[in-house]
C-alpha positions as CSV (number, residue, x, y, z in Angstrom):
1,M,-136.5,154.7,62.7
2,N,-138.2,151.7,61.5
3,Y,-139.9,152.0,57.7
4,F,-141.4,149.9,55.5
5,R,-141.2,151.3,51.6
6,Q,-142.2,149.3,48.6
7,I,-142.5,150.3,45.0
8,I,-145.6,148.5,43.7
9,E,-146.1,148.2,40.0
10,E,-149.9,148.0,39.8
11,L,-151.7,149.3,43.0
12,P,-154.5,146.7,44.2
13,E,-157.5,147.8,45.9
14,T,-156.2,147.0,49.0
15,I,-152.9,147.5,50.3
16,I,-151.8,144.8,52.8
17,A,-149.8,146.2,56.0
18,P,-146.6,144.4,57.0
19,P,-147.6,142.5,60.0
20,E,-144.6,144.9,62.3
21,L,-146.5,147.9,61.6
22,R,-150.1,146.8,62.2
23,H,-151.7,148.5,65.3
24,R,-149.3,151.1,65.1
25,R,-149.9,154.8,64.6
26,V,-148.3,155.2,61.0
27,E,-148.4,157.6,57.7
28,I,-149.2,156.2,54.8
29,I,-148.1,158.2,51.7
30,I,-149.4,157.2,48.0
31,L,-147.0,158.8,45.6
32,P,-147.5,157.8,41.8
33,L,-144.2,157.1,40.0
34,D,-145.5,157.9,36.6
35,E,-147.0,160.8,35.3
36,V,-150.4,161.0,33.2
37,I,-150.1,163.3,30.1
38,G,-153.0,165.1,28.5
39,N,-154.5,161.8,26.9
40,G,-154.9,160.1,30.0
41,K,-151.7,157.8,28.8
42,S,-149.2,157.1,31.7
43,T,-145.6,157.9,31.4
44,A,-143.2,155.9,33.0
45,V,-140.1,157.8,34.7
46,D,-136.5,156.9,36.0
47,A,-135.3,157.4,39.3
48,N,-134.9,161.3,39.0
49,G,-138.0,162.0,37.5
50,W,-137.5,162.2,34.1
51,P,-139.6,160.3,31.3
52,L,-137.8,157.4,30.1
53,G,-136.2,157.6,26.9
54,F,-136.4,161.3,27.5
55,F,-132.5,162.2,27.0
56,E,-132.0,159.4,23.8
57,E,-135.1,161.1,22.1
58,T,-133.8,164.8,22.5
59,E,-130.1,164.1,22.2
60,G,-128.6,166.0,19.2
61,R,-132.0,167.7,18.2
62,W,-131.2,171.2,18.6
63,A,-131.8,173.1,15.2
64,G,-130.7,176.6,15.8
65,E,-127.3,178.2,15.7
66,P,-124.6,175.9,16.9
67,L,-123.8,176.6,20.5
68,V,-120.5,177.9,21.1
69,R,-118.4,178.3,24.7
70,E,-117.6,182.0,25.3
71,P,-113.6,181.9,26.7
72,Q,-113.9,181.4,30.4
73,G,-111.2,184.0,30.7
74,E,-107.9,183.5,33.3
75,Y,-108.1,181.4,36.5
76,E,-107.5,183.9,39.5
77,T,-104.5,183.5,41.2
78,R,-104.9,182.2,44.9
79,L,-102.7,182.5,47.7
80,E,-101.6,178.7,49.1
81,F,-102.4,177.4,52.1
82,E,-99.7,176.6,54.6
């Protein structure tokens, strides 16, 4: 399967199709790689969809009771492979 994928930083009014795909049946999907928040401002996201700087801004910000990891119990004994 041949396909063409391109990330465009600022979408122009006209999209140029690659020559090898012209005059063929194709599917075009336009997917915004940023989110528009309530004030109309665009927020860039990383490859996993998280806003850029999200973890740096939220790291260490927990203001509640200290988080405690409860005891995990004993590991179950299993039969060994032969």
